[in-house]
C-alpha positions, 0 to 999 in steps of 0.5 A: 417473774418481773425480771422474765416479764421484763426480758420477754418484752425487751426479747420481742422488741428485737427483730425477728433476726435478732431473735434468731441470732440471740437463740443460737448464741444462747444454744452455743453457750449452753452446750459449751457450759455442758461440755465443760462439765462432762470433760470435768467428770470424764478422764480422757487418759485414765492411768494405767498400772504399768507395775507389771511392765517394769516388773517384766523388763526387770525379769528380762534384765535378771535374765540376761545377767544370769546368762552372762553367768552361765556362758563364762565370758569375763576377763581374766589374766592370760598369756597370748603366748601359751593360752589354750583354745579352751581358755580363749573360749571362755575369755570376753573377747570377739571370737574373730580376735580369739582366732586371730591370736591362734592363727598368729601363734600357729604361723610362729608369732610370738608376744614379746610384750603386751603391746604386741597384742595390738599387732593382731588384726581386730585389736584396736585401741579401744579394745586394747585399753579394756584388756592390757591390764589383764595381759601377762607375758611370762618371762620365759616367752620374752626371747630376742628375735632375728632373722635367723630366729631365736637368739640364746646368749648362753648357747655362744662360745668363743670363735675366731671367724678367720680360722673356725671351720662350719662345725666350729662355727655352728658349735659356737652358737651361729646358725649354719647359715650364717657359718657358711656366709663367713666361710663364703666371705673368707674364700673370697679374700675377706679377712675379719679384722675385728669384731664388727666386720662380722656386720658385712656378713649377710644373715648376720644383723645388728641384733645378732652381732650385740649378742655375739660381740663379746665372743669372737676373739680374733687370734692373728696380731697381724690382723689385728693391727691398727684396727682404727684404719678399718671403718665400716658405714651402716647404709640405712642410717649414713647421711651424704657426709659418711657416704662421700667418705666411701671410695668412689662415691661422689655427691651424685651417687650418695644422693642416689642412694639415700634416695633409693634407700628411701624408696626401699624403705632401707637396704635389707642388703648391701648388694641392693646397691647394684640396683640404683641406676648406673651404679658401676660394679667396680665402685661396688667391689671397692666399698663392699668391704666397709658397709653393712646394713641394720635390718632392724630399721628397715620400714615395713609395709602392714600387708593387712592394712595397707592401701594401693598407694602404700604397696605401689610406691614400693619399688619391687611391686607392680601395678598387677601384683598390688591389685592381686593382693588387695583382691585376695585380702578383700575376698579372703580376709587377712593374711595369716603370714607373709609366705601366703603371698607366694603360696597364693600365686600373688607374687613370684618367687624372685619377687617375694624373696625380694620384697619379704624383708619389707613386709609384715602381717600385723 
């Protein structure tokens, strides 16, 4: 009590304003202390029971997994040349990729090796890396192809290109188109001195030649004398030194040939030399029997991926035609085959035939 009495005496010694300030500070201190006690007693952030939430997540996950099993979508070994539409439906691939595989096959496309699947529109590097180990190309599907169709070595018989008629040449394994061109060449005075001379014939490219060379039998000994004096030059791989060996070809024409070859992406046939500016027809006649073209090394434009600059740089395509191709592709999607360019009137007949060897869909 003495302490309290002493406090009152001292408290009364303060001025009225000081006493009010002391009361206010005391009230604030009391309120703060009370608040601390209340906060400790009350849990402002009560812990919820999240077990039901996690159980629901687990249930949804299990449901999705069970749905995946029901749909049967998975990766399994398959041959893209023979897999049926029903089997494709069960294959875990994007739907548009499955559709493009079927369209590619319907257009006559064949998969000779697993890498060929990358030609399908929509098969990017990531997707291919996932499926490559599941691709199985059956041996019977592994055939060689050229412009005349599949080659079967077993169908070839021995033949003399200088004497065989159309029927005999076809029976030997050549196509009617190839046989017709051989006979046409002979009627113009052409002579086959050795098997390699067949490379001069339009429709017989290097792939075909490698298959038939062992079946060529030139019987006339007078034709077969001194064959080393008769050399052939392949236009798509020849450098200026080789071109200068041709009668009538100087440094200027050699440079023009190579420059035009680069613009085209290679010569699809030797008659294209006549398209070179100021190339003399009489010079072409002199060298025609000494040149041939290997169409397997042509640089082709992927029509479904090419941009404006890729197409306009080709000498056979005009600005109007390039714009028409790009607009059609933007509106309709990928081209299934090159023939669509003609069917959709994007290219006229003449331009289509000239540019066709330089285009591919995939």
